[in-house]
C-alpha positions in Angstrom: 116.5 -55.8 35.2 115.9 -58.8 33.7 113.9 -59.5 30.4 110.8 -60.2 32.7 111.0 -56.5 34.1 111.0 -54.9 30.7 107.7 -56.9 29.4 104.5 -54.6 29.6 101.5 -54.8 31.3 98.0 -55.9 30.0 94.9 -55.9 32.6 92.2 -57.7 31.8 88.7 -58.0 33.6 86.8 -60.8 33.6 90.2 -63.0 33.5 88.8 -66.1 35.1 87.2 -67.7 32.5 86.2 -67.3 28.8 87.2 -64.6 26.9 89.4 -63.4 29.4 91.3 -66.1 30.6 92.2 -66.8 26.4 92.9 -63.0 26.4 95.4 -64.2 28.6 96.8 -66.4 27.4 97.2 -65.2 23.8 98.8 -61.2 25.6 100.9 -63.9 27.6 102.3 -65.5 24.3 102.7 -61.7 22.7 105.3 -61.1 25.9 102.9 -59.0 28.2 103.0 -60.0 32.0 98.9 -59.6 33.0 97.1 -57.8 35.6 94.4 -60.6 36.4 90.9 -59.3 37.8 88.0 -61.3 39.0 86.4 -62.5 41.9 87.5 -66.0 41.8 90.8 -66.1 43.6 91.6 -69.6 42.8 90.7 -69.4 39.3 93.3 -66.2 39.0 95.8 -68.1 40.4 95.7 -71.3 38.7 95.3 -69.3 35.5 98.9 -67.1 36.8 100.5 -70.5 37.5 99.8 -71.6 33.7 100.9 -68.6 31.9 104.2 -68.5 34.4 104.5 -72.3 33.4 103.9 -71.4 29.5 105.2 -68.3 28.6 107.5 -67.4 31.2 106.1 -64.1 32.9 104.7 -62.6 35.2 100.7 -61.6 36.6 99.2 -59.8 39.4 96.2 -60.8 40.7 93.8 -58.8 42.1 90.5 -60.1 43.5 87.5 -57.9 42.7 83.7 -57.8 42.1 83.3 -55.2 40.0 79.7 -54.8 40.8 80.8 -52.6 44.3 81.5 -49.3 43.5 84.9 -48.5 44.6 86.2 -52.0 43.2 88.1 -49.8 40.4 89.5 -47.5 42.5 90.9 -50.4 44.6 92.4 -51.9 41.4 93.9 -48.6 40.3 95.4 -48.1 43.7 97.0 -51.8 44.1 98.6 -50.6 40.6 100.1 -47.7 42.2 101.9 -49.8 45.1 102.8 -52.8 42.9 104.4 -49.8 40.7 102.5 -51.5 37.2 102.1 -48.8 34.4 99.0 -51.0 32.6 99.6 -50.9 28.2 96.9 -52.8 27.2 93.4 -52.5 28.5 91.1 -55.0 28.1 87.6 -54.6 29.6 85.9 -58.6 29.7 84.1 -58.8 32.3 80.5 -59.3 31.9 77.1 -61.2 32.4 74.0 -61.5 31.9 70.3 -61.4 33.3 67.4 -63.4 31.6 64.3 -62.9 31.1 62.1 -59.9 30.5 62.9 -57.0 32.2 60.3 -56.7 35.4 61.6 -59.9 36.1 65.0 -59.5 38.4 65.2 -57.5 40.6 66.2 -53.8 40.8 69.6 -55.0 42.6 70.1 -57.2 39.8 69.9 -54.3 37.1 71.9 -52.2 39.0 74.6 -54.4 39.8 74.5 -55.2 36.0 75.1 -51.2 34.8 77.8 -51.5 37.3 80.1 -53.8 35.8 78.7 -53.3 32.2 78.9 -49.9 31.9 80.2 -47.8 35.0 83.1 -50.1 35.7 83.8 -50.0 32.2 83.9 -46.2 31.9 85.4 -45.5 35.5 88.3 -48.2 34.8 89.7 -46.4 31.2 88.9 -43.1 32.8 91.4 -44.1 35.4 94.0 -45.1 33.4 93.9 -43.6 30.0 96.2 -40.6 31.6 99.3 -42.8 32.1 98.8 -43.9 28.1 98.4 -40.7 27.1 101.1 -39.7 29.0 103.1 -42.3 27.7 101.9 -41.6 23.9 101.4 -45.3 23.6 98.0 -47.3 24.7 95.4 -49.9 23.7 91.8 -50.7 25.4 89.4 -53.4 24.3 86.4 -53.2 25.3 83.7 -56.4 25.0 80.3 -55.6 23.4 78.6 -58.2 21.4 76.9 -58.3 17.7 73.8 -57.7 20.0 75.0 -54.2 20.4 74.9 -54.0 16.5 71.4 -55.9 15.3 67.9 -55.2 15.8 66.8 -55.8 19.3 64.6 -58.5 20.6 62.3 -59.2 23.6 64.4 -60.9 27.0 67.9 -59.8 28.2 66.4 -56.1 27.6 69.8 -54.3 29.6 72.4 -56.8 27.6 72.0 -55.2 24.1 71.8 -52.0 25.5 74.8 -52.3 27.5 76.7 -53.7 24.3 75.7 -50.6 22.3 76.4 -48.0 24.8 80.1 -49.8 24.7 80.3 -49.3 20.6 79.7 -45.7 21.0 81.7 -45.2 23.8 84.6 -47.0 21.9 84.4 -45.0 18.9 83.8 -41.7 20.5 87.2 -43.1 23.0 89.4 -43.9 19.5 88.6 -40.6 17.7 89.9 -38.3 20.9 93.2 -40.5 21.4 94.4 -41.6 18.4 97.3 -38.7 17.9 98.4 -39.9 20.9 99.2 -43.3 20.0 96.2 -45.2 21.7 94.1 -47.9 20.0 90.3 -48.4 21.2 88.3 -50.9 19.6 84.8 -52.5 20.4 85.3 -56.2 20.3 81.8 -57.5 19.1 81.5 -61.4 18.9 78.2 -63.4 18.1 77.8 -66.8 19.9 81.1 -67.9 21.3 81.7 -71.3 23.2 82.2 -70.2 27.2 81.1 -70.5 30.5 78.8 -67.4 29.7 75.9 -69.0 28.4 76.1 -71.8 31.8 76.2 -69.1 34.6 72.6 -67.0 33.2 71.0 -70.6 32.6 70.3 -70.6 28.5 73.2 -72.9 27.7 70.1 -75.4 27.1 68.1 -73.7 25.4 70.6 -71.9 23.0 72.4 -75.2 22.6 69.5 -75.8 20.3 71.8 -72.8 17.8 73.0 -74.7 14.5 76.8 -75.0 14.5 77.6 -72.4 11.9 76.5 -69.9 14.5 79.0 -71.0 17.3 83.1 -69.1 17.3 85.9 -70.1 19.1 87.2 -68.0 21.8 91.0 -68.5 20.9 89.4 -67.7 16.9 87.8 -64.5 18.6 90.9 -63.1 20.6 93.2 -64.0 17.6 91.5 -61.6 15.8 91.2 -58.9 18.2 94.3 -59.0 18.6 95.7 -58.8 15.0 92.8 -55.6 14.4 94.8 -54.1 17.3 98.1 -54.5 15.8 97.1 -52.8 12.1 98.4 -49.3 12.5 95.0 -47.6 11.9 92.3 -49.8 14.0 89.2 -50.1 13.3 86.7 -48.9 16.1 84.5 -51.9 15.7 86.3 -55.8 15.3 83.7 -58.1 14.2 84.9 -61.6 14.5 83.5 -64.5 11.8 82.3 -64.1 8.2 78.8 -65.1 9.5 78.7 -62.7 12.2 79.9 -60.0 9.7 76.9 -61.3 7.2 74.6 -60.2 9.9 75.8 -57.2 10.7 75.5 -56.0 7.4 72.1 -57.1 6.5 71.1 -55.3 10.0 72.4 -52.3 8.3 71.2 -52.5 4.7 68.4 -55.2 4.9 66.9 -54.2 8.4 63.4 -55.6 7.6 65.0 -59.2 6.9 67.2 -59.2 9.8 64.6 -58.2 12.1 62.1 -60.6 10.6 65.0 -63.6 11.2 66.0 -62.1 14.9 62.4 -62.3 16.0 61.6 -66.1 14.6 64.7 -67.4 16.1 64.9 -65.2 19.5 63.6 -68.3 20.9 66.5 -69.9 21.2 68.8 -67.3 22.8 66.4 -65.2 24.9 64.4 -65.9 27.8 60.9 -63.6 27.9 59.3 -65.6 30.7 
């Protein structure tokens, strides 16, 4: 076998843009071959070409809509067909539903829960046994600072789903550290990506001050560095400003609530 066949595999969902694409680039730079999972095949193939040219790593493109109930099973069957053993799993796929809870139709909410919660759990459940058998693995569940701070009106299920991922990651980390598996919930704040264009909030949140914005490359670098530590923290919060916000939410909740409600108009649609 050549050197490339000896490299381990990482699987990233939501790999076609934003944090997912940046995860792929930085993991490829560390020698991982990539399983790229998302809905937009053309974007995935463009990224696969980029990774091959810049980092000399192969990629496996799997087009899948994780809102479909059979998507995770299909992804894992494809991995088995290709003989791919995933060492590094990044559950990154996600989206937002702007507005109050009653505004989107129920199918929109059902799709949201499927992508943000159910698919994360199922894909992890299906890939975890292989990691346990090999006594090595990394699992990153992309959550958000929204899962750690006081809630505000609008985007009702978003913070709730991220809180779930945080608790899920904490328990999973405790269950599996003896098997050499490192698990964390990545909890970024506002990060430059396509996320806010897709959910229609770009113009609104552009009013937020510059100091609240993070760069995708910095967020991912912080996460990967944390995962390389001997003992991984089950929650990673990139950026000093967001570490301060999380501290405030924990130890000065009355002040955090006041500030969040005052500024919610800049990042939450409540119509």
